[in-house]
C-alpha positions in Angstrom: 134.7 64.8 85.4 131.2 66.4 85.1 131.4 69.7 86.9 128.7 70.0 89.7 125.9 72.7 88.9 126.3 75.9 90.0 124.1 76.8 93.2 121.1 78.8 92.5 121.5 82.2 93.4 119.8 83.0 96.8 116.9 85.2 96.6 117.1 88.7 98.0 115.4 89.0 101.5 111.8 90.1 101.3 109.9 92.3 103.5 109.4 92.0 106.5 112.6 90.3 107.1 115.1 92.2 109.2 117.5 92.3 106.4 115.2 93.4 103.7 116.4 96.6 102.4 114.3 100.0 102.3 115.2 103.0 100.2 115.0 106.5 101.5 114.5 108.1 98.0 115.1 111.8 97.4 112.1 114.0 96.9 112.6 116.6 94.1 109.8 119.4 93.9 109.2 121.2 91.0 109.3 124.9 90.7 106.2 126.6 91.9 105.2 123.6 94.0 104.6 125.6 96.8 103.5 124.5 100.2 100.6 122.2 100.4 98.2 121.5 103.6 97.8 117.9 104.6 95.6 116.8 107.4 97.1 113.8 109.1 95.0 111.7 111.1 96.6 109.4 113.7 93.9 106.8 113.4 91.6 105.5 116.4 92.4 107.4 119.6 88.8 108.5 119.7 86.3 107.9 122.7 85.9 104.2 123.2 88.2 103.4 120.1 91.7 102.2 120.6 91.9 100.3 117.4 93.5 96.8 117.3 96.0 95.2 119.7 99.3 94.1 118.2 101.5 91.2 118.5 103.3 92.8 121.4 100.0 94.1 123.0 100.4 97.8 121.7 97.1 99.6 121.1 96.8 100.7 117.4 96.2 104.1 118.7 99.7 104.4 120.0 101.2 103.1 116.7 99.3 105.5 114.7 100.3 108.6 116.9 103.9 107.6 116.9 104.2 107.3 113.2 102.0 110.5 112.3 104.2 112.7 114.7 107.3 111.1 113.0 105.7 111.6 109.7 104.6 115.2 110.2 108.1 116.3 111.4 109.7 114.8 108.1 107.0 116.0 105.9 107.2 119.5 107.0 111.2 119.5 107.0 110.7 119.3 103.1 109.6 123.0 103.2 106.7 122.0 100.9 104.1 120.6 103.3 102.2 122.1 106.2 100.8 119.4 108.2 98.3 119.0 111.0 98.1 116.0 113.2 94.3 115.1 114.4 95.4 114.6 118.2 98.3 114.8 120.6 99.0 112.4 123.5 96.1 112.2 125.8 93.5 113.8 123.4 90.6 111.8 122.2 88.7 113.7 119.6 85.8 112.1 117.7 86.2 111.5 113.8 83.5 114.3 113.2 85.8 116.8 115.3 88.8 115.8 113.2 86.8 116.4 109.9 85.5 119.6 111.0 89.1 120.7 111.9 90.5 119.8 108.6 87.8 121.9 107.0 88.2 124.8 108.9 92.1 124.5 108.4 91.5 124.2 104.5 93.3 121.0 104.4 93.9 119.8 100.7 94.3 116.3 101.5 93.2 114.0 104.3 95.5 111.1 105.2 94.5 108.6 108.0 97.3 106.3 109.2 96.2 102.8 110.7 97.5 99.2 111.2 95.8 95.9 110.2 95.0 92.9 112.0 94.5 90.0 109.6 93.7 86.3 109.3 93.6 83.5 112.0 95.8 84.4 114.9 96.9 82.4 117.8 97.9 83.3 121.3 101.5 83.6 122.2 103.5 85.0 125.1 105.2 88.1 124.1 106.8 88.8 127.5 106.6 87.3 130.8 103.4 89.1 131.8 101.7 89.6 128.4 99.8 87.1 126.0 98.9 88.7 122.8 97.4 87.4 119.4 100.1 86.6 116.5 99.7 85.7 112.9 102.9 85.9 110.7 101.2 85.0 107.3 99.7 88.3 105.9 102.4 91.3 106.1 102.2 94.4 104.1 100.8 97.7 103.6 97.5 98.8 101.8 96.0 102.1 100.7 92.2 102.4 101.0 89.7 104.6 99.4 86.1 104.9 98.7 84.4 105.3 95.3 80.9 106.4 96.3 81.3 110.0 95.3 81.1 112.0 92.2 83.7 113.6 90.0 86.3 115.2 90.5 86.6 113.9 94.0 86.5 110.4 92.9 89.6 110.6 90.4 91.4 112.7 93.1 90.8 109.8 95.8 92.1 107.1 93.3 95.0 109.1 92.1 96.1 109.7 95.7 95.7 106.1 96.8 97.6 104.7 93.6 100.4 107.4 94.2 101.1 106.7 97.8 100.7 102.9 97.1 103.3 103.0 94.3 105.8 104.8 96.3 105.7 102.7 99.3 106.2 99.8 96.8 109.3 101.7 95.2 110.6 102.0 98.7 110.8 98.5 99.2 107.5 98.0 101.5 105.6 94.9 100.5 102.0 95.3 99.1 99.3 93.3 100.9 97.7 90.8 98.7 94.3 91.3 100.0 93.0 87.6 100.9 91.5 88.9 103.9 89.7 91.8 102.4 87.1 89.7 100.3 83.8 91.4 100.7 85.4 94.5 102.2 87.6 95.9 99.9 88.4 95.1 96.2 91.9 95.4 94.7 92.8 97.9 92.1 93.5 96.5 88.7 96.4 98.8 88.0 98.4 99.5 91.3 99.3 96.5 94.0 98.4 97.7 97.2 95.4 99.8 96.4 92.1 98.8 97.5 88.6 100.4 97.0 85.8 100.0 99.9 83.1 97.7 99.4 81.6 98.0 102.6 77.6 97.8 102.8 75.8 101.1 103.3 75.9 102.0 106.9 79.3 100.2 107.5 81.6 102.4 105.3 84.6 104.0 106.9 84.0 107.7 108.1 87.2 109.2 107.0 86.9 107.3 103.3 83.2 108.7 102.7 82.9 111.8 104.5 86.0 114.4 103.9 85.3 116.9 101.1 88.9 116.8 100.2 90.6 113.6 98.7 91.1 111.0 101.6 92.6 107.8 102.0 93.6 105.2 104.7 97.2 104.0 105.0 97.3 100.6 106.7 101.0 100.8 107.3 101.4 97.0 108.1 100.0 93.9 109.7 100.1 94.3 113.5 100.0 90.8 114.5 103.0 89.9 112.3 106.3 89.8 114.8 108.8 90.9 112.2 106.5 93.5 110.6 105.9 95.2 114.0 109.7 95.0 114.8 110.5 96.8 111.5 107.9 99.7 112.1 109.9 100.5 115.3 113.2 101.1 113.2 114.4 104.7 112.5 115.2 103.6 108.9 111.5 102.4 108.4 110.1 105.9 109.6 112.6 107.5 107.1 111.8 105.3 104.1 108.0 105.9 104.9 108.1 109.5 105.3 110.1 109.8 101.9 107.5 107.3 100.0 104.5 109.5 101.3 106.2 112.8 100.3 106.8 111.4 96.8 103.2 110.0 96.7 101.7 113.4 97.6 103.9 115.2 95.0 102.7 112.7 92.6 99.1 113.4 93.6 99.4 117.1 93.3 101.6 116.9 90.1 101.9 113.6 88.4 105.1 112.8 86.9 105.7 112.1 83.2 104.4 108.7 82.1 101.7 108.3 84.8 98.2 108.8 83.2 95.6 110.5 85.1 92.9 108.3 86.7 89.9 107.6 84.3 87.0 109.7 85.5 84.7 106.8 85.5 83.6 105.0 88.7 85.4 102.0 89.5 82.0 100.4 90.4 81.5 99.8 86.8 84.2 97.2 86.7 84.5 96.0 90.4 81.8 93.6 91.7 79.6 95.1 94.8 78.8 92.5 97.5 
C-alpha cells in the first residue's frame, strides 16, 4: 500500500487576520541614553481637515488622536522619553502652529501619525444607519520621509524612517507593498515599509519637509480594510505598536550593532523623480 502524502503544513496566519500574532518586544536602553523629547503629531484635526473616513465611518483625526494618546502614555512609561502630543480632544491647531510648538519645546524628533485610504473601494453598510467605503486588498503600514533637504538632516530622516519600519515589521505588522503609491512615494531599496516622497513641488507634505528636526509620517494601517481596522482597536495592537516605536526611536538615537548608518547621499541619485 502506498502511503498518502502528508498534508502540507498550514501557513501561519498573516496580518491583519484576527489570529495573526504580534510581539510586544522588551526595550533595553543603554546606560546614559537619558530622556529624549519626541513631538507626537496626531495627524489631521486641523481646521477643515478631518482626514480620511474609515471602513466603519470613523474620521482619521479620531483614530490618530486615540493612538497618539496611547503611544505617548506608553513611551513616557519607559522613563526615557518625554512626549508632547500635538492636540487634545476639541483642539484644531494648524500644522504651522504644531511646528512652532515643536520648535519652542526643543523637540528632537517629529513623528506624525496617520492612516491610509488606498485603492479602489466599494460602498458597504457598516451598520444599520451607516454606509462607508471598503477595500480589503491593500493592508499594511508605511513610514514616509522626504529627501529634499541637505545633510545631516537627510540621513537623520532616513535613519528614523528605516528604524521605525524595521521594528514594526519585527513586531508582526505587515509592511505595505506600495502599489498605490506610484508617482507619490518611492520604496526604499533596503527596508520594506519605508517610502520617500515624490510629490511635485507645491504638493509636498508639510510635516515631512518643514520640521528642522528629523520628521516622518507613520501610516499605521489601511483605514478601508475591515480586519485591519478591527486589529487597531485591540489593546494588544497598541502595546505592540508602542514597543516597536520605542525600539525604533532607540535605534534612531543609538543604532544597534550591525546596522550601518544611512549613507550621506541623497536618494534622489537612485530613485526616479516623476
